[in-house]
N, C-alpha and C positions, 0 to 999 in steps of 0.2 A: 791264396795258399791252399794246398790240398787239405781236405777235411776227411773225417771218418765217414765213409759211404759204403753202401753195399757194393758199388761198382769196384772199389779197390779190393775188397775181399774176394769178389768173384774173379778178378784178374789173377790174384794170387792162387786161387784154387785151380784156375785153368792152367797156369804155368807149372804148378807142382803136381797136379793129380790128373791131368788129362788122360783119359782112357781111350784105347783104340776102339773104334766102332766096328761092329760086326755087320756083315751084309744081311744077316737073317733078321735083324731087328727092324721093325718099322718105326715110324716117327711116334706113333701113339705109345708103343712100348717104351721108347726112350724117355718120353715125357713122364710116364707113370713110374717106371722102375729105376731110373738113374737120375738122382737129384743133381749130381755134378754136371751132367750134360744139360739138364734143364737150366742150370746156372749159365752154361755156355750160350744157350739159346737166348736167355735174358740179356746176357752181355752183348750179343750181336745187335739186339734192339737198341741198346744204348749207343752203338756205333763205335765203341772203342775196341781195338784189336792190338795184340802184341805183334811186334815184328818177328818174322821167322828166325831172324838172327839175334833176337834180344838176348842180352847177357843174363845169366842166372842171377837170382837175388841171393848173392853168395852167402851172406851171413845170417839169413833168415829174418831180416828186419820186416816188421809188419806195420801197416798204418795204425795209428792210435785208436781208430774206431773199432778195430778188431778186439781190443782189450775189453770193451764194453759188451761184446757179444759173449764173453766168457767171464762171468763175475768171479769165478774162483781163481782167475789168473792174477799174478803179481808181475808188474812191469820190471823185468830185470835191469832195464835201463836205469831205474832209480836206485835199486838196491846196490847195484855195482858201482854207482858214483858216490855213494855215501852222502856226506854233507854238500857235495857239489851238485846234487840232484836239483837244487833250486835254480841252477843256471839253465838258461835256454840251450838247446842243442847248438845253435849258431855260436853262442858265446863259448861253449866248451870247445868247439872246433877252432875258434879264433885263438884260444889259449894254446891248443895243441899245435897250432901253426908256428909257434915259436920253437918247437922241438926239432931236433935233427932225426935222421932215420934210426940211429941206434937207440935214442931216447924213446922214440915211438915204439920200437920193438920191445924194450924193457917194460914200458907201461902197459903194453898189450897183455902181459902175463899177470897183471894185478887182479883183474876181474873180467867177467864176460862182457860187462858194459864197456870197459876200457878197450877190450879186444875189438869190439865193433867200431867204436869211435876212432881208434888209432888206425884202423884199416880203411877208413873213408878215403876213396880214391883221389879226390881233389887235394888232400894233404900230400900224397905221394907225387901227384902231378906237379905241385909247386916245388917239391924237393928236386925232382928231375930237371925242371926248367931252370931252377936256381943253381944247382950244383953241376949239372952236366951241360947246361946251355943247350945248344942244338946238336951236340955230339952224343947222340944216343940212338940205339936201335930198339924200337918199341917191341915189347915182348908180351903182348896180350893184355897186360894191365900195367898201370903206372908203378905199382909196388914192385912187381917183377922186373920192370924196366930199371928201376932205381937199384935194386939189389944186383942185377946183372951188370950194371954200369959201374957201381962202386966196388963190388966183390965179384969180379969176373970168374973166379974159380968156384964160386958157390953154385950148385945145381938147383936153380929155381924151379925147374920143371918137375922135380920130385916133391915139391911142397903142395899140400892140400889145405883148404880152408875149413874152418869149423862152422857148424850150424848152431846158432844160439837160439834157444827156445824162449818164448815169451818176452821178446824185445820189441817194444812198440814205439815208433817215432815217425810222425808225419814228415818231418824235415829230412831225415835220412832216407825214408822210403821214396820221397818225391824225386830225388835225383835218379834213382834207378827207373822209376816209372816213366819219367820224361824221356829217358834214353831208350826206353823199350817200346813206347807206343807208336803205332802207325798214325799218319795223318788221317783224320776222319774224312770221309768222302765229302761231307758238307762244307768242310774247310777249303775244299778245292773246286767246288762247283761254281761259285760266283765268278763271272768273267765279264766285267762291265767296262773294260778299257776300250777306247776307240782304236781300231786297227786300220792301218793304211798301208798300201803297197803302190809304189811307183808314183807317188805324189811329187810335185815340183817343190823346189826350195821355197819359192814364194808362198805356196799353199801352206807349207809347214810353218813358216814364220807367221802368216796371217791367222791361221786357225789354231795354232798350238803354242808357239814360242811367245808371241805377243800377249795372248790372253793367259799365259802361264798354265797350260793344261797338259797333262800327260798324254802320250800316245805311244802305241806299240807299232813299230815299223817293220815291215816284212820285205825281204828281198834286197835290202840295201847293202848287205855284206857278202853276197853270193860269190864275189870275185876274190875274197880273201883266201890266200894260201893257208892261213891258220885254220880255216874251217875244214880243210881236207887233211892237214898234216898233224894238228896238235892232239895227239893222244899221249898216254903216259910213256910209252916206249920211246916215241920221238923226242919228247921233251927231256927225258932222262939222258938220251944220247947226245942231244944238242947242248944241254946245260952242264953236263959233267959234274965237276966239283963246285960249281957256283952255288952260293947259298942265297936263299930268299927269305924274306921276313914272314914268319908264321907266329902270330901272337907276339910274345915278348922275346922270342929267340929267332935265330936264322938257321935254316936247315937246307941240306941238299935235297933235290927233288926225289932222289932214290929213297932216302930215309923218310921223307915226308909221305910218300906214297905207301911205304911199308906201314907207317902209322895209320894213315887214312883207310887202308884196306882192312885193318883189324879193329879199330877203335869203335866202341859203343858207349858213348858218354853223352851227358846232357848238353855240354857246350864244347864241341870239338874244336881243336885248333884250326884256324882259318888262315890259309896262305894268302897274304895281301901285300904285295910288294910294289912300291912306287918307283923303283929304279930298274925294273926288269929289262927295259930296252937298252939301258946303258950297260948293264951287266952282260947281257947276251944280245948284241946288236941284231943278229939274225931274227930274233923274235920281233923286234921293232919293224923289220922290213917285211914281215909276213901279214901285216894288217895295215889298213889305212883308215883315216877318219872318214866316216860317212859324210857325203856331201852336205847334209843338213847342218853339220856342226863345225864347219871349217873356219868360220869366223871366231877366232879365239884371241881376244884382246890381251889376255895375260901374257901372250907370247912376246909382247913388246919389252918385257922385263928380261928376256933371255934366260941365262942361267940363274937369275935371282927370282924367278917366278916360284910360287908355292908348288908343292907336289900336286900333280894333276892327273896322272894316269897310273893305273894299277893292273897287274895280272891277278886274277882271283881264282884260287883253286880250293876245293873243299869237298868232303864226303857228304852223303845224305845226312840232313839234320844240322849241318853247319849253316852259318849265315850271319846276318847283322840284325840286331834288335832295333827298335825305332830310333831314328836319328834324322837330323837335317844335314845335308851336305855342307862341307866347310866353306867359309868365306862368302856365303850367299851366292855361290855359283850354281849353275844348272849342270846337269850331267846326262850322259848316255851310257848304257850298259848293254854290251853285246854278248850273248851266250854262244860259246863255241862248241862245248860239249855239255850234255845234261839238260836240266830244266830247273827253273826257279819260280817259286811262288812269291808274288809281290802284293803288298798291301800299302796303299798310299792315302794319306789324309792331307787336305789343303792346309796352307800355313796357319789359318785362323781356327783350325779344329785340332785340339790336342787329343791324341789317341787315348782310349781308356787304358788305365794302368801305367800311364807315362806322366812324370811329374818334373817339368823343367823348372829351373830356378828363375826368379824374376828377371835377372839380367841375361839369361840365356847361356851363361857360362857352363852350366852343368845340366845334365839330363839324367834323372833317376828312372830307371826301368827295372824294378827290383825282381823281375822274374826272367827265366830263360824264354827263348822263343816258343818252345813247345808248351811251357806252362802258360804263356800269354794266350795261346790258342785255346787251351783248356778252360781258362778262367775269364777271359775277356772277349774272345772272338764273338761269342753269342750276343754280347751287348751291342755289337755293331749293327745288328738287324733292326734295333729300335731307334737308332740315331736318325735325326732328320736329314743329316747330310752323311750318307753312307760313304765308306772309303771306295777308292778305285782299286779293283783287284784283277789279277790276271796270272796266268802261268806263261812265262817267257821261255821258249824252247830254243834249241840250237838253231842258229841262223837268224834269230830275231833280235831286235834292238828296242829297248824301252827308253823313252825320253823322260827324265825326271826334272821337272821345273824347279827353279830356285825356291827355297823355303818350304817345300813339301816334306812332310814326315813320311818315312817309308821303312818298312820291315821286309827283309828278304830271307827266305829259307830254301836251301837246296833240297830238291825232292829226290835227287840222285847225285852221284858223284859228278861234279860240274867244273868246267873251266870257262872263264869269262874274262873280258877286258872292259874296263870302265874308264871314262875320262870326264873330268870336270872342266868347264870352260866358261868364259865370259864373252858375251856378244853385246851388240848395241842395245839389245832388248833388256838386258839386266845389268848393264854397266853402272847406272846410277845406284842401283841397289847395292852392288858390290862396294862402290866408293863410300856410300853411307855406312855400310857395315864396317869397313876398314878404319873409319875415323871415330868409331864409338869410344867413349871414355875408357872402357875396359877392353880395348882392342888387344892389349897384351895377353889377356886370358882367352879371348874369343878366336883370334886369328890362329890358323894352324898351317902346318906344312912348310914353314919357313923359320929361319932363325931370327930374322929382323922383323918381328911382329909389329913393333910400335911405329916404325918408319915406312911400312909397306904402302900405306895410303899415299903419302907424299911421293914416293918413288913411282908408284903406278900412275897417279894423276899427271905427274910431270912427263912421264914417258908417253902417255896417251896424247897430251897436248903437243909434244914434240913430233910424234909420228902422224897423228891425225888432228891437225890444228882446227880448233873451233868445234870439234865433235861434241865435247861435253856441254858447251853452251847451247848448241842446237838441241841436244837431248833434253836439257833442262827446260828450254823454251817450249818444246813439244809437250813435255809432261805438264807444264803449267797450263797450256792451252787445253789439254785434255781434261785436266781437273776443273778448269773454269767451265768447260762445256758440260761436264757432268752436273755441275751445280746450277747451270742456267736453266730456267724453266721455260718451256714453250708457252705460247699465248694461251692455248687451251688449258695447260696445267695451271696457269696463273688465275684462271677464273673458275676452275672446277676442283672439287675435292675428290680425288680418284679413289679414296678409301670409302667415303660415305656415299659417293654417287650423287652428291647434291651441289647446287650452284653456290658459289661463295664470292664475296667481294674482296679484292686485293688492292684497294686504292690507298 
């Protein structure tokens, strides 16, 4: 979590008090005579910068550490809450989440503290998504969007917000900060993924799919019509009034792009639709599965197969926090527009800041993507097994092996297609996953979670007789080979370098 640091206070100073530089001042004069610009220089050394389009810190919330820099100040957060000040900010907001828009508006008049809390944007975002579903026109902020949607005759453009002095809260401040920071250069520098262009399917299978290793593939979607056509104007014209899944709601692309062009928030809505090709068949015809991933054994289930392909659209800052792809499948992700930062950890390495439940049914990642970078990315430098990292750009495809943890953040507005698949290389893993005792909780993308294993196994046996037995035999032979010691290993101690008897 964010703490009280000089960095935070410097960022606030830069945002509120940045002075124009004059051409006549030299650097020595700036350092000596202008302490605010000196703070800016110090901030640059920290590597944190605000986005040029960062939203203003509307209500004057400051990080808690600033309170200790001014011993004479009193935190209006506490005085305005009265006896409720003993509650954490999270709990206060959870309680306010039960109120409707009118009740929040009334409560905002009680005190400065309640004014700040009741104007917390995620509260209004929840109201918009719950009350208006996907039928809304984003109006710069979620509160304005709600008022315009519920009270269309009310002129929200004439409203202005208040600045509250001496309100200190790390929790409320962090949401603004995470929405406002640029990605640090050092977060983007590491690029240790293997890149390949023009390799054969056999080479891909032998060097990456069988050993379950990520690879970034170049040049394998150059023939896609989507790569040339899919910009916002084209998609809006082709899709018309068709709605796509964006978070908990469905939206038309025209309304979604209006939102994504304006929004500046910590966790932007991410358009992630599994039925895009059925909804708009022309979209399905303008791409094809790269030749490396065309063995897709889940296809034997026909219409009963779990969800497996998605169109993904989102603004800069949107993305997916750490997760493992569903049903133990492998996946490929092709960027059509924009670019994405990827971080991947192997199945046996849990990323810092991630807490999966013992049965794998739930994964707790209690911070946003940007906050994870701020608080946990630095720790990856000291890991014995560092993550695989890369920036995947338009026209490139990344292979995500089954079981690998991965985080993805869009560095700019991005459009992509991803598909999950099952090949012979991970068929046994998928079957084992589907027959776990808690399959009803683990399996996703289908209504019949409990019976999916039996349906899939029977369909494979019917379509490809003997395949499962062959794969089981091959896996057992490989396991036995790994355990079998060579003659030299049987008579030497490879760790101590000494001769030993094994009779």
